Structure formats: structure tokens, C-alpha cells
N, C-alpha and C positions, 0 to 999 in steps of 0.2 A: 502491499500500499503506499501507495509516493505520502507521504510528510514533510510539510513544511517545518522550519527551526531557525528562530530567529528570540532573539535577547531584546527583554523593556528591563530599563530600567532609569533610577532617578535620586533624586535628592534627600528625598521622602515619601510615604505612602502610605496612606491607609483604609484598608477592608472592612467595615467595621461588622463589628459580629453583633446576630441578630441579637440577639442576648439582654445586651448596654443599653441603656437610654442617658441618664442625666450625664454618666464621663465616658462618651464610647474607647469600648477597647476596639486594637486591631488582631483579624486573623495575619499570622506571620505570610501571608499568600494566597495571591487574585480567587478567590473562590469561580469554580468553569461558569456564571453566567458573568460575572466579572467580565472574565475572560471574552465569550461573547461578546460582551457593548466595548472591550478595545476593538476584536476583530472588526465588529461592527465601523467603528468609526476611521478606522484605516480606510476601509471600502467606499465609505460614506451610507451605511443603512439607517436610516429611521430610527427614533427611539424605540418607535412601538411593534419594529418589521424587525429587526434586527433578531431576535430572540427566537421564530421562524426560518430565517437565514443561515441563522446557525446553530438550529438547533440537535442538541444532542441526537436526533434521529438519524439526521445526516454530516453531522458534523464532530470528528473525535476529536478532544485535546489534553495536554497531560505536560505538567507544572515544574518546573527543577527551578529548587533554590538553588543560587547560588550565590549569594554573598551570603556569612553569617547572618542570622536574623539578632536585629538590631532595635529596642525599641527605644523611643521615650516622650516625652510627656510635655505639653507649650497647651497654653491657655488661646483661648481661641473666642474672640468677641463677637456676641450674637446678636442684629439689632432690630429691638421689635419691630419691625413695618407695620402693624395693626394698626384703623383707624384711618389708612389712606393718611398716614403719614411717614418719613421714615428716619427725618432727623434727629441724631441722636443726642434726643433730651429728655426730661423726664417729664410725662405729659397725666396727669392727672396721678392717677394708683398704677399707671403703669412702668414700670419702670425701661429704659428708651436702651439700653444694651445692657446684658448679663454672661460673663467672661465662664467658657465652656473646658473643664479641667482637658485633654483629648490627649488619646496615645497614638503615636506614629510612628510608622518607622524609620531608621535614618540608614541611608544607603541602598533601601533593595535593590535587589537584581536578579529575573528570573529569565529561564531557557523557556519557550512556547512551542510546541506539537502537535500542528496541526494536521487534520487532514479532513476532506473536505468532498462527498460525492458529486456535487457540480461541479463540472468543469472548469466553468463560466468567473463560480466565485475564486474557486481554488488558487486559477491565474490571475482574479483580478487581484489578489491577496498576494501573491509570490513578486508580481508586477510593481506592487504599489509599495512594497519592503522593498524589495532589488532598489528601488529608485528613492529610496529614504524620503517617501510623501506619504501623506494621508489627506481625508476630505473633510473629518474634524479634528478638530485637537485632540490629541492622544494623552490623558492622562490614568495615574497609580490609586485609581477611589475617589477623591476630593479634585474638582476642576480647578483651586490653582494647584494643584501636586502636577507640576508638566511631565511628560514623562520624553526619554528619547527613545532610540529603537536600534539595533541594527540586524540586519542580513548577514544569518548564518549557513543553511546549507535543504536544497531537498532532498533527501533520504530515504530509499528501500523500508520502509519495517514491515516482521511478518508476524502472527502470533506464533507465541508456543503456549505449549499448555501443562501443567503438573509437572513445573521446574522448578528447582533452586536456584534465584538467581538476586545477584543484587543489582537493587532498582534505582538510577540516578534521579526517577520522578518522586514526587509527594504520592502515598499508596493509600489507595482506597480499600478498609480492611477487610472490605468482603469480599475480595478478590486472597486471602490469607489465609492457608489453612490454618486449622486452629493449633494453636502451638507453636506455628511457622512459621516464625520472628525468634531468627540468632541474634541478641543484644551484644554488639562486640564494644570492650571496651574503647573507650576515649573516646565516643559517640554521644552525643545528648537526642534524648529520643519526646515526643510532646506525642499527641493525641489532641485534634478539634475535630469537632461536630460543622461540617461544612452545607448548605445550598449544593447539592448539584442538579437539582431539575427544576425550572423554572417556568410559568407560561409567559408570555407577552401580557398576563394583565398580571405581571407580581406576585402571579398566585404558587408558590415554592411546592414541588410536588412528591421532590425527594429529598430526604436530607442522609448525609451518609460521613459514618465515623473516618478520617484517616490520620494517619503517622507520617511525620514526620524526624525527619533531623534537623536540625536548629544551623546548623554550621555547611551545612548544603552536604555534606556525605552520604554514600548511596546507601539503602539499604535493603543487609540482606532477610530473602525470606522466603517460604517456600508459598508459592503464591499459586490458584485455579490454573491462569493466565497470566501471561505479559508478551509484551509486545517488542520484537528484539532492532532492531538498525542498520544496516549494513557499517554502521561504523563500530559497531558492538556493544554499543547501549540499548540498555534494557526499560522500557517505560512501562507504566502505565496511564491507560487510558481513560477519562470519564469519559 
């Protein structure tokens, strides 16, 4: 299966955890629906259609952490725009400005693997990334957190089943055999529950537990299936 490989990175990133409100926390990597939004920005999909055009039914993606996960917190000023005014002054009982402590990723960098069944969409994605251009501005979670990207390659990947391999991408735990993970010395493992499939109406259809190594090192596991690249990489597609 032909797979586009490219890197995306920036100074800061924020991929909000769905269960945080007043003090937003961030995932260590962009969840699949967020990646599909990034792909939509590159080729020029409207926000109402990118989840269809890059649906999990026709588009496979995998995410690899390149830089060690580092997090920091900063205060964001939220301005009250209710009541048809925006000037940052106190008006009546409404505070004009509220500062929210927000968690950010510092120097995030990821390698994305993308395969698409529609040749026209896939070729446009490859062409834009090779030419380093996007239709809409690319960001890492929030519009203020601008992202850069670079083309790596287009590689062939083949599915292999019931094997023990070192997976370079983040790993959905539903593909790992029971007690199939080998925890190696010098590695730091974390688990996150993320949204994997989402409708264009922003309704989450499926969540998954994901295993990742915070320094970006491969995870050795016996898996039900994974994908092997012609360069020797083993990844897990969503």
C-alpha cells in the first residue's frame, strides 16, 4: 500500500483532552481526527467535509513521536465577547478578561504516515507537501500555534499479522495481544484514551486506549497486525 510519509512540527502544540475544562490539558500527540483536519487544511477541504474526505473508511493514518514529549503551562487571556462588545473592560457583572492556565507541548514534532484510497486526493496531498504549500494555515491544535512540515517519502507498506515487532508509531492497545507488550529498560511508557473516529457533526464514534513512549522510542509488542514498510519501519494504522 502506497503511503505518504511527512513530518510536522512547531514551537508549541495543544491537543485538548476531552475531559478537561477549566485548566485545559493536552495529549502528547495529535489524535486521528485532528490529523485528518491537518490533511484537510493542506488540500483545502472545508471544515464540514474533511472528516468525510479523510474518513477512517478510506484513509489510514499513523502517528510517530519524533521529539521527546515536553510540556509547559502558560496563562491565556480569554476576552468576554458576550453582550455585543469586545473591548477588554469590566462591564456590569461580567469580567472582561479571564486568564486560563493552559498546558502546551514544547517543540513538538511528529512523523505522519498517510494512505488514501482516492488517487486524486492522495496525489494532491503528495503534491502540496512536496511543494511545501497548503490551502489553509496549518497549526498544531490551536490557530495561534503555527506548524511547519516537510516531505519525507512515499513508501510501500504491507500488512503482517501475529508478529512481535518494534512499532515506531503510537500503538492502539486493541491490536496488542494480552500481555504482549515488552517493557524495556530506559523507556517511559504512557497510556492515553483518545478519540479515533468522529462524524462530521463532531460526534465521537469510537475511543481507543493508546500506548506510546514519551521519548519517541519504538515499542516492542506482539500484535495481531501491523504494517511493515520497505524501509523496515513497523507502524500501527488507525
